[in-house]
C-alpha positions as CSV (number, residue, x, y, z in Angstrom):
1,M,85.9,88.3,87.0
2,G,84.1,85.2,87.0
3,L,80.7,87.9,86.5
4,F,82.0,88.8,82.7
5,N,83.0,85.6,81.9
6,W,79.6,84.1,82.3
7,G,80.2,81.1,85.2
8,Q,78.2,78.9,86.2
9,S,80.4,79.3,90.2
10,Q,78.0,80.4,93.1
11,E,80.3,83.8,93.5
12,D,79.6,84.2,89.3
13,K,76.2,84.3,90.3
14,Q,75.4,86.0,93.1
15,Q,77.5,88.8,90.8
16,Y,75.3,88.0,88.0
17,E,72.1,88.8,90.5
18,A,73.5,92.1,91.9
19,F,73.9,93.0,88.3
20,K,70.7,92.6,87.7
21,S,69.9,94.0,90.5
22,E,71.9,97.0,89.6
23,L,69.5,97.6,86.9
24,N,66.3,96.8,88.0
25,T,67.0,99.3,91.2
26,L,68.1,102.2,87.9
27,E,65.0,101.4,86.0
28,G,62.8,101.8,89.3
29,R,64.0,104.8,90.7
30,L,63.7,106.2,85.9
31,D,60.0,104.8,86.5
32,T,59.1,106.6,90.1
33,F,61.2,109.9,88.3
34,L,59.0,110.0,85.4
35,A,55.4,109.1,87.7
36,K,56.6,112.5,89.5
37,L,57.0,114.2,86.2
38,D,53.5,113.2,85.8
39,E,52.3,114.8,88.7
40,R,54.0,117.5,87.6
41,V,52.5,118.0,84.7
42,N,48.9,117.8,86.1
43,I,49.9,120.7,88.0
44,L,51.3,122.1,85.3
45,L,48.4,121.8,82.6
46,S,45.4,122.4,85.0
47,G,46.4,125.8,86.4
48,F,47.3,126.9,83.0
49,M,44.0,125.8,81.4
50,E,42.0,127.3,84.6
51,E,43.5,130.3,84.4
52,A,44.2,131.1,80.7
53,P,40.6,132.6,79.4
54,S,41.1,135.2,82.3
55,V,44.0,136.2,81.2
56,M,43.1,135.9,77.7
57,A,39.8,138.0,78.7
58,E,42.1,140.7,79.9
59,D,44.4,141.2,77.7
60,D,45.3,143.2,74.9
61,R,44.8,143.3,70.7
62,F,47.5,141.8,70.2
63,G,47.4,138.9,73.0
64,Q,50.6,139.4,74.5
65,A,49.6,138.5,78.0
66,Y,48.5,134.8,76.8
67,H,51.8,134.9,74.6
68,R,54.0,135.5,77.2
69,F,51.5,133.1,80.3
70,S,51.5,130.2,77.1
71,S,55.5,130.6,76.9
72,A,56.1,130.6,80.6
73,M,54.3,127.9,80.4
74,K,56.2,125.6,78.0
75,G,59.3,126.6,79.4
76,Q,58.2,124.5,82.7
77,A,57.2,121.7,80.6
78,S,60.9,121.8,78.6
79,S,62.4,121.8,81.7
80,M,61.1,118.8,82.9
81,R,62.0,116.8,79.6
82,E,65.7,118.6,80.1
83,K,65.6,116.8,83.5
84,L,65.1,113.6,82.3
85,R,67.1,114.1,79.6
86,E,69.7,114.7,82.2
87,V,68.8,111.6,84.6
88,L,69.8,109.6,81.5
89,E,72.6,111.0,80.8
90,K,73.9,110.9,84.6
91,Q,72.6,107.7,86.3
92,I,71.6,105.7,83.0
93,E,74.3,106.0,80.5
94,P,76.7,105.6,82.7
95,V,76.2,102.8,83.9
96,Y,76.2,101.0,80.3
97,Q,79.3,102.4,79.4
98,R,80.7,101.2,82.3
99,Y,79.3,97.5,82.0
100,A,79.6,97.6,77.9
101,D,83.2,98.2,77.8
102,V,83.7,94.3,79.5
103,F,81.3,92.4,78.4
104,S,81.3,90.4,75.1
105,A,79.2,91.6,72.5
106,E,78.0,88.2,72.4
107,S,76.8,87.4,75.6
108,E,74.0,87.2,77.3
109,A,75.1,89.4,80.4
110,Y,75.5,92.0,77.2
111,R,71.8,91.2,75.6
112,L,70.3,91.7,79.4
113,L,72.4,95.5,79.4
114,R,71.7,96.4,75.7
115,D,67.8,95.7,76.3
116,W,67.9,97.2,79.5
117,R,69.5,100.5,78.3
118,H,66.7,100.7,75.3
119,R,63.6,99.9,77.8
120,C,64.5,103.0,79.3
121,A,65.3,105.6,76.2
122,R,61.9,104.0,75.1
123,K,60.6,104.9,78.5
124,A,61.9,108.8,78.1
125,D,60.8,108.9,74.1
126,E,57.6,107.9,75.0
127,W,58.0,110.2,77.7
128,E,58.2,113.4,76.1
129,D,56.0,112.7,73.0
130,Q,52.6,112.3,75.3
131,L,54.0,115.3,77.3
132,H,54.2,116.9,73.4
133,H,50.2,116.1,72.7
134,R,48.9,116.7,76.3
135,V,51.0,120.5,75.8
136,E,49.2,121.3,72.3
137,E,46.0,119.6,73.6
138,A,46.3,121.7,76.1
139,T,47.3,125.0,74.2
140,E,44.7,123.6,71.5
141,E,41.9,123.6,74.1
142,V,42.1,127.1,75.3
143,E,43.0,129.0,72.1
144,R,39.8,126.9,70.7
145,K,38.0,129.7,68.8
146,D,35.7,129.7,65.5
147,Y,37.3,132.7,63.3
148,E,34.9,132.3,61.1
149,P,32.0,134.6,62.9
150,I,34.2,137.0,64.3
151,F,35.5,137.9,61.3
152,E,32.3,138.3,59.2
153,Q,31.0,140.2,62.2
154,M,34.6,142.5,62.4
155,M,33.4,143.4,58.7
156,N,30.4,144.2,59.1
157,T,30.8,146.4,61.8
158,Y,34.1,148.1,59.5
159,W,32.0,148.9,56.2
160,Q,29.1,150.0,58.1
161,Q,31.4,152.4,60.0
162,S,33.4,153.7,57.0
163,K,29.9,155.0,55.1
164,L,29.2,157.8,58.5
165,V,32.7,159.2,57.4
166,N,32.8,162.2,56.2
167,C,34.7,164.5,54.0
168,K,36.1,167.3,55.8
169,Q,35.4,170.0,52.8
170,C,31.7,169.6,52.0
171,G,30.5,166.6,54.3
172,A,29.5,164.1,51.6
173,N,30.4,160.9,52.6
174,L,33.1,158.8,51.5
175,D,33.0,156.2,49.4
176,I,35.4,153.6,51.2
177,K,35.7,150.5,49.0
178,Q,38.5,149.0,50.4
179,V,39.6,147.9,53.1
180,Y,42.4,149.6,55.1
181,Y,44.6,148.2,57.6
182,Y,46.8,151.6,57.6
183,S,46.3,155.8,57.1
184,A,45.2,156.5,53.3
185,Y,44.3,159.0,51.4
186,V,40.4,158.9,50.0
187,S,39.2,161.4,47.4
188,C,35.8,162.8,47.6
189,N,34.0,162.0,44.6
190,Y,31.8,165.5,45.2
191,C,34.5,167.6,46.0
192,Q,37.6,165.9,44.7
193,T,39.5,167.1,48.1
194,Q,41.6,164.2,48.9
195,N,40.9,163.5,53.1
196,I,43.1,160.7,55.0
197,F,40.9,157.8,56.1
198,E,42.4,156.4,59.6
199,P,41.2,152.7,60.0
200,G,42.7,153.0,63.7
201,A,42.6,149.2,65.4
202,M,39.8,148.8,64.1
203,G,42.1,148.1,60.5
204,R,44.8,146.5,62.6
205,D,42.6,144.3,64.5
206,I,40.5,142.8,60.9
207,E,44.2,141.9,59.4
208,H,45.0,140.0,62.4
209,I,41.9,138.2,63.0
210,A,42.4,137.3,59.3
211,R,45.7,136.1,59.6
212,K,44.1,133.5,62.7
213,L,41.4,132.6,60.0
214,A,43.7,131.8,57.2
215,E,45.6,129.7,59.6
216,Q,42.8,128.2,61.2
217,R,41.4,126.8,57.7
218,S,45.0,126.0,56.7
219,K,46.0,123.8,59.9
220,H,45.5,120.7,57.9
221,F,48.4,121.3,56.3
222,I,50.5,121.9,59.8
223,D,49.2,118.7,60.8
224,A,50.4,116.6,58.3
225,H,53.8,118.3,58.7
226,Q,54.2,117.6,62.7
227,Q,52.9,114.5,61.4
228,R,55.5,113.6,59.2
229,K,58.0,114.9,61.5
230,N,57.4,112.5,64.2
231,E,57.2,109.7,61.4
232,E,60.8,110.9,60.9
233,Q,62.4,110.8,64.4
234,S,59.9,107.2,64.7
235,L,61.4,105.8,61.8
236,Y,64.8,107.2,63.0
237,Q,64.8,105.3,66.4
238,Q,63.6,101.9,65.2
239,M,67.1,102.6,62.9
240,H,68.6,102.5,65.5
241,E,67.1,99.9,67.5
242,L,67.7,97.4,64.4
243,Q,71.5,98.9,64.1
244,L,71.9,97.3,67.8
245,S,70.5,94.6,67.2
246,L,72.3,93.4,63.3
247,S,74.2,90.1,63.7
248,A,78.6,91.1,62.9
249,Q,78.2,89.2,59.9
250,E,74.9,91.5,58.9
251,R,77.0,94.9,59.4
252,M,80.1,93.4,57.6
253,T,78.7,91.9,54.6
254,K,75.9,94.8,54.7
255,S,73.2,92.0,53.6
256,G,71.1,90.2,55.8
257,P,66.9,90.4,56.7
258,G,67.9,92.8,60.1
259,Y,70.0,94.7,56.5
260,E,66.9,94.6,54.4
261,K,64.5,96.2,56.9
262,L,67.3,98.5,58.2
263,R,66.8,100.0,53.7
264,L,63.3,99.8,54.6
265,L,63.2,102.2,57.1
266,D,66.0,104.2,56.1
267,A,63.9,104.9,52.6
268,Q,60.5,105.3,54.7
269,R,62.5,107.9,56.8
270,V,63.7,109.6,53.6
271,Q,60.5,109.9,52.1
272,A,59.2,111.6,55.4
273,E,61.8,113.9,55.5
274,N,61.4,115.3,52.7
275,E,58.0,115.6,53.1
276,A,58.0,117.2,55.5
277,P,58.8,120.7,54.5
278,E,56.8,120.2,51.4
279,L,53.8,120.8,54.1
280,L,55.0,123.5,55.7
281,D,55.9,125.1,52.8
282,K,51.7,124.1,51.8
283,Y,50.6,125.7,54.9
284,Y,52.6,128.8,54.4
285,R,51.3,129.2,50.4
286,N,47.6,128.2,51.7
287,I,47.4,130.6,54.8
288,F,48.5,133.5,51.9
289,D,46.0,132.0,49.6
290,E,43.2,132.7,52.6
291,L,44.2,135.9,53.0
292,T,44.3,137.0,49.9
293,K,40.6,136.1,49.1
294,L,39.3,137.4,52.9
295,L,40.8,140.9,52.0
296,P,42.3,141.2,48.2
297,D,42.9,144.4,48.7
298,L,45.8,143.7,50.8
299,E,47.3,140.9,48.9
300,E,50.6,143.0,48.3
301,H,50.9,143.1,52.3
302,H,50.3,139.3,52.3
303,E,53.0,138.5,49.3
304,K,55.5,140.3,52.0
305,F,54.4,138.2,55.0
306,F,54.6,134.8,53.2
307,R,58.0,135.6,52.7
308,S,59.0,136.4,55.8
309,L,57.9,133.5,56.6
310,Q,59.7,131.1,54.2
311,A,62.7,133.0,55.3
312,N,62.2,132.4,58.6
313,Y,62.0,128.8,58.5
314,Q,65.2,128.2,56.6
315,R,67.3,130.7,58.8
316,Y,65.4,128.0,61.8
317,E,66.4,124.9,59.2
318,S,69.9,126.4,58.3
319,K,70.8,127.0,62.2
320,R,69.3,123.6,63.3
321,S,71.3,121.7,60.7
322,T,74.3,123.2,62.0
323,N,74.2,122.2,65.0
324,L,73.5,118.5,64.9
């Protein structure tokens, strides 16, 4: 066909214009679809932020209702992301494959096709990044709370109520010297009777808020971890685009300006990839350290919590690498 030979006849020009028109039409449809997705995201997040306060106000102390509500919102956002990927896979990629099989890699038509594919993929990636940022921003806005005064007030209440606990045998005040989040035996200093001290919901709530406060104090580590993960993904995408633009000579000899830039990007990517789990480990370790400062009597319990966090992450990473 003249189109693929890049001829100068009228028929060739018409075919080339039809080819460009097809690409422009599909890209326009993608832009329209992204705009509609944005409208849905606006409705989803505005509704979430409007209803979340009332859900949280009527929730139990474990926040189960809010967790379900938040998970439902994130599930809908994930569904939009999947629909976008489906559009790329079923409408963009097949067109690229259809023409890529017949165009010469050095032809202007192929460069046009390749740039079109990269542009569509970049628009999708940017939309996904924006979606992630908006969901995180909305969630953080809803959940934003200063746990420092809440924890201090709960501790004051705990110590005040502990002074009102009396020995079941002699009636003397029991000397409660530590925070319990479970039932424990406390000896009476006067008659030595063993009394069961039941902190009830108060102790469990203190431990729960302490974790929230420890996470809040450790947030800079998890933010740095996510930033490094984002950098790794961005560098990978840059490498992918650069690889496609390398000349046949550069790919064959593995040398030249483009290939050297590729090596540099890969070194930066590997560094980000290595630092991300280290920062996550620092986040978990800092949570443990902060919990120990807040509730030193529960250090052993916190150590088990820290180990479980590490184990869960390791299982997740192992499963993720197996699926790649």
